[in-house]
C-alpha positions as CSV (number, residue, x, y, z in Angstrom):
1,M,20.2,56.6,3.2
2,Q,23.5,57.1,5.1
3,R,21.5,57.7,8.3
4,Q,19.8,54.4,7.8
5,G,23.0,52.6,6.9
6,L,21.8,51.6,3.4
7,D,24.0,51.3,0.3
8,Y,22.3,53.0,-2.6
9,Y,22.7,54.9,-5.8
10,A,20.4,56.9,-8.1
11,G,19.2,54.5,-10.8
12,P,19.4,54.5,-14.6
13,L,16.7,57.1,-15.6
14,S,17.5,59.4,-12.7
15,A,21.2,59.2,-13.3
16,A,20.7,59.9,-17.0
17,Q,19.1,63.2,-16.0
18,F,22.1,64.2,-14.0
19,H,24.5,63.2,-16.9
20,G,22.5,65.2,-19.4
21,A,21.2,62.2,-21.4
22,A,17.5,62.5,-20.5
23,H,15.3,64.4,-22.8
24,Q,12.7,65.0,-20.1
25,R,12.7,64.9,-16.4
26,P,11.6,61.4,-15.2
27,Q,8.3,61.4,-13.3
28,E,9.8,59.1,-10.7
29,F,13.2,59.2,-9.0
30,Q,14.8,55.8,-9.1
31,V,17.0,54.5,-6.2
32,M,18.8,51.2,-6.4
33,L,19.1,49.2,-3.1
34,T,20.0,45.7,-2.1
35,K,16.6,45.1,-0.3
36,A,13.0,45.9,-1.4
37,R,11.3,49.0,0.0
38,R,8.0,50.6,-0.6
39,P,7.8,53.8,-2.8
40,I,7.6,57.1,-0.9
41,H,6.5,60.6,-1.8
42,C,8.7,63.6,-1.0
43,G,6.6,66.6,-1.9
44,Q,5.7,66.2,-5.6
45,I,8.4,63.7,-6.2
46,R,7.8,60.0,-6.1
47,V,10.8,57.9,-5.1
48,I,10.8,54.3,-6.4
49,F,13.2,51.7,-5.0
50,H,14.6,48.9,-7.2
51,V,16.5,45.9,-6.0
52,R,20.0,45.2,-7.4
53,K,21.8,42.2,-6.0
54,R,25.4,43.2,-6.8
55,L,25.0,46.9,-5.9
56,K,28.7,47.4,-5.1
57,D,29.7,46.2,-8.6
58,V,28.3,49.3,-10.2
59,P,30.6,52.3,-10.5
60,V,29.1,55.4,-8.9
61,Q,30.1,59.0,-8.5
62,T,29.1,61.7,-6.0
63,L,27.1,64.7,-7.4
64,N,26.2,67.9,-5.6
65,T,22.5,68.9,-5.6
66,P,20.7,71.8,-4.1
67,R,19.7,69.5,-1.2
68,G,23.1,67.9,-0.7
69,T,25.3,65.2,-2.2
70,I,24.0,61.9,-3.7
71,L,25.5,58.8,-5.2
72,V,24.7,58.4,-8.9
73,S,25.7,55.6,-11.2
74,A,28.7,56.6,-13.4
75,P,28.0,57.5,-17.0
76,E,29.4,54.1,-18.3
77,A,27.1,52.2,-15.9
78,T,24.1,54.4,-16.8
79,A,24.6,53.9,-20.5
80,S,24.8,50.1,-20.2
81,A,22.2,49.7,-17.4
82,P,22.0,45.9,-17.4
83,G,19.2,44.2,-15.5
84,D,20.1,42.2,-12.4
């Protein structure tokens, strides 16, 4: 996303997994963006893009993963997860 110059963060269900609040691993990885994009497949993972108008209003945090760092919605934003 940085290479393409897009603001993003991992959405509610995907973020809940990183925060330990998901009982099961989601079948899709959710990414929040300001513009619509088509879903993509990365190996066995399906990445779904959702549009959020006020993307910068959501508090995010950086998390380390085996593949690098990603932005994830902060626990308080993940717990409330209002629709936009």
